[in-house]
N, C-alpha and C positions, 0 to 999 in steps of 0.2 A: 346922858342918856345909856342904859343899859345895852349891851350887845343884842340881846333879844327885841328890843324895842326897834331896833335897824331892819331886823327880819320882818316883824311885824307889819312895818310902814311897808316894806317891800311887796308885802304879800298881798295888802290892799291895794296897791298899786296895779299890780296884775289883775286882780279882780275887777278894779275900773276899767283896765282896757279891755276886757271880756264881756265888758257891759253886764256885769252882775252883780254888782254890789248891792246890798241891801241896806235899808234905813228906817228907823224907826220912826213912823208918823202919826200922831194921836188922832184918835176919831171919838166920838161921844155919838147915843143915839139920837135919832131927827126923825122918829116916827117909825110906822110899821114898815120893815125891809129897807129902811135908809138911815145915813149916818151924816154927820158934820165932820168934814175933812178939810183944813187947811181955810176954815172959813165958809166953806159951801157945803150945802147940802146935796148930799148924791144918794141916787138908788143903789143899794148895795148889793151888787151879783158876786161879791166873793166870800161872804160869811158862810159858815157851815150851820146854821141857825135854820135847818131845812124845814121844820115845823113851825116857827115863828113863837117858839116856847121862852125865848131867852127873857122876856120881859114878860111873861103870864103872870097876872097876879098870884095865882095860887103857889107858883114856884118862888116868888117874892116874899109872901106872907109867911111860909114855912119856912123857909131859911132864917126869916127874922125870928118866928116864933121857937125854933130850936135853939138859936143863938141865944137867946132871953132865957131858955130853961135850962141848956146845957153847958153855954160858955162859948167864947169867941174862938176857943183851940182845944184839941184833946190833950196837949201837954206832953204827951210821951209816944212812943213807939206802940204798937199793939201789941208784943209780948211783955211790955214792962207794964205801965198804967194804962195807956192809952184806948185800950178797948172799952167801949160801953155797950150797954144793951143796944142802942140803937145802931151800932154799928152791926151786930150780929142782926138785929132785926132789918135791916137793909139789905145785908147780904142773904138773907131768906128770901126775901121779895124778890131779889134778882135771879136767884139761881129758880123760883118758882117762874119767874117772865121767860127764863130761856130753857125751861125743861129740863135742869140740870139738877143733880143732886146736893151742889153746892157751889158757892162763888165765893169771890177774895176782890175786896176794893185796892184800888190802886189811885195814887193822887192824879196821873196822866195816862193816856193811852201810851206816850212814847216810855214811859217807866214800865208800865205794864208787860209792854211786848219784850224790851231788851232785858228786863228782869226775869220775867217767867221763861224767856227759850233760852236764855242763861242757863238757869237752873235745871232745866230740862236735858241741855246737852252736858251739864257735869255729872248727871246722875248714870250716864253711859257715855264715855269719854268718845269710845269707838263708835259711835253710831252714825248712819249714814243721813245727811239732812240733804231733802230735796227741795228746792224752794225756787218758786217763779222769780224770774230774773226781775220783775218791777217791784218785788214786795218792797213795804214801808222802810225807811232809814232806820225806822227802831227796830225792827227785826233784823236787819243787817248787824245792827248794834249788839243786839243780842247774841250773834254768830259769830262775833268777831274773832273769837279764839277757836273756831271751828272750821273744818272745810266745808263749803257749799258744793253740791250739786246742781246744779243751776239747769232749770227746763226753760225752753222759750214760753212766752208769756201767754197764757192760758191755752197751751198748747199740751192737751192730754196725752196725745199721740206720742210725742216727744217724752212726756213724764214716763208713760208706759214703757217706753224703749228703755229709756234708761234704769227704770226698775227691773226690767228683764235682764239687763245686763250685769246687775248686781244681787239676782235671784241667789245665787247660792252662796252668798255672805251670811253668816249667821248673824251678824250685827244688827242692832236693832235700826229701824228706819223711822224716819218722821218726814212728813211732807207738811211743806209750810207756805200758806198762799193767803191771799186777803177775798172776801166775798166779793166787794166792790171795790174796784182801784181807785186811788183817791185824786190821781191827776188826769185819768182817762175815763173813768165812770163806766167802765166796762166791768162786767161780772164774771166770777168763775164758774164753771161747771161744777157745782158741789156734788149732783148725782154721780156724775163720771167719777170724780175726785173720789167720793167715797166707795164706789165699788173697786178702784186701786187699791187704795188704802186697805181693805178688806182682803183683796187677794193677794196683797204681799204682807199682810201683819204688820202695817205702818201705823203710827201713830198720826192723827190729822189734827193740825194746828189751823184754825181759821180766824184772821183777824176781821171782825164785822164791825169796825169803827163807823164805817160810812154807809151801812145798811141798819143798824139797829135804830129801831124807830120810826124808819122809812119803808123797808121793803120786808117780805113776809106776811104772816098772818099776826094781826094785831100790833104789827112793827117788831114782831122781834127776831127778825133779822133772817137772812137766805137760809141759814142753818136750821131755822124752824120747820122749813119744808121737808126736811131730810132727818128726823128725829133719830137721834144718837148716831149719826154718822162721824160727828166730829168729838176728838176726844177733849179737845180745850177750845172753847170758843172766848176770845177777847172782843171787848168792845167800850165806847165811851159814851161818857153823859154830856160831854162839851159841843156836841153837833146837834143831832135831831132831839134830843132831850134838853137841849137850852140849858144846862149849867156847867157842869164841872166833875171831872174824877175819871175813873175808868175801873174796870172790873175784867176778872177771868172766871170763867164758869167750867165746871166738869164735874167728875167723879169726887165722892169723897176722898178717896184715897190720894187722887192728884191734888186737890186742894191742901190736905192734910200735910202733904210733902211740900209744898209751896210754902206754906205755913214755918214749915222748918228748915228750910233752905234756899230761901228765894232772897238774896241781899236787899233788893229794892223795894222788898215788904220788911223784912225784919229791921232795919235800919232806916226807916222813914218814921217821921212823926205820924201818928195816925190822922186821918181826914178831919176836917173840924166840923162841928155842928151844923153850922150852914151849908156846906156842900150835903149832907146827909138830909137835912130836909128837904133840900131842892130835888134831889133824887127822889126822895119818897115821893113829892108831889109829883113830879114826872111819871113814875109809874103808875098813879093814878089817872093821868090824862092821857097817855101815848095809846095805850090799848084801842081807846075809843075814837080814836082820829083817823078814821076810815077815809073820810070825805076829805079831809085834808092831804091825806098821801093819794086818793085819786087825781086830787085837784094839781099836785105837784108832778105825778106821772103824767098828766095832759099836757101840762104846761112844759114839760121837757120835751115829748114828743112834737110839739108845736114849734119849740124853737129850732129842733133838730132839722125839722122837715123845711123849715124856711132858710136856715142856713146850708143846708145841704144843696137845695136848689139853685142856690148862688155860687156852688162850688166852693165852699169852706169846708175843710176838713175837720169832722167832729170825732174823726178815729171810730173805736168801737162802741162810744158812748150810748148806753141804755138806762141811765138812770136819772137823777136830778143833777148830777155833775156832769157836764156841757163842754168839752175844750173847743175852742177855737183856734187850731193848730195853723202857726204862720211861720215857723221853722227858724227864722234867726233872732237872737236875743235882742237887739238894737229894734228890729221890726216891731216885736211884741212889745217892748218899752215906748215906741212910738204911737201904737194903735192904742194901748191903754192912755196914754195922756190924751190923746185925741178924744176918746170916750169920757173921760175925766171933765173936759172942756164942757162936753154934752150932758154934764150931770149925771153919768152913769160910774161908778164903780166895778171894774173889772181888772184884777190884778194880773199883771204879766208874769209868768212861771218860767223861770230859765234854769239852764244848766247851774248847779249839779242837780235840783231837785228832779228834773227830766233828762232824758238824753239829749246830746249835742244834736242840733238839728231840728229839734221838735217844741221849740219854746212855743207859748201859746197863752191865750187868755183862759183862765180856768174860770167858766161860769159858774156859779153855785146857785140853784134856785131854789126858793123859799115859797111854802103855802102863803106867804105873806104878801109876795109881790102880786101886784095888780097886772091884768092880762094886758094892759096899755104900755105897761113899762117894760114888758118881756118884747112885745112890738116894737116900741121906741128902740130899745137894745138892737133886737134883728135888723132895723132899718138901718142904724148907724154903722153895723157890722157888714151889712151887704154894699152899702153905700161906699165904705172906705177899702171893702175890695174890690171894688169895680175902680179904683184910683189907683190900686199899687200894681 
């Protein structure tokens, strides 16, 4: 055994002692809003398939059709021979959907954030980076070589004070946040953030991964309620769009720069035709899904009201993501196991994904969920809270 292996084994033991070890457990589809896991059918309250599009016939058929026509893979990076007309056409559709001049595709949301933010910070090494303290791991990765000035979560007053403190610094300023936070389900005040960005000549970077498709006019995200406010918007297709991939959208000059300076784009193989076809089909579907968005919002309001009435902490959730915060990692694991025994899948989220002492079940609602299943989940959570 190599010396490093001993350290790896010891690290896993420490993770076990903290009740934070993760394991891969396969699932398979089992109907609308449900999966098979360990031989049991479970109502899935952990998927990010918010609009139930992952198995939509149009997405499946168009992915199949574009694969048959264009092949299984792109064969090269975008700057070599990987760019097809289909890539440019889908990017043009994304830009139009987001009301931006241009857009750029990435394989995943994590890669888009990590690569794009790193590229922006390299163009001005002395830039001041103001970041919400709960931004996604991918954004922290993008800023790993740069000092962050962190403001308290969703606290625009704190951000304003920090910006004022650095008002005389001539260095470029960037503000980075999410429009909907993935673990808490709460929203940033994009209107106020836009005001602060304008007042301090700051570049505003918004991660819309969990808002794209679900919130804003026609599902175009919360940034669509404030046209032109954000300089860069990132979003994903692996959640409400039901397929795979990610994008950044913004001005043409910004996108041209990323094409030339963003390592995660330059050195990655181009997205395959199946991914492009599914995105194209989802762009046909999502704008017309207001009924599903309304149903999803009503279901989330109903669940929050029931849990709050029983004293279960749902944090600042105001979206389709409803955390049931229990505190300790082992408590969250126990609660998740009890729910699974009742045929309900709500995964325990533990540190380091969330801060210590805030382990939770992250309940992700879908328009595909039946009202009866949502009430069954609420009933079980309330009953188990009463026994703790």
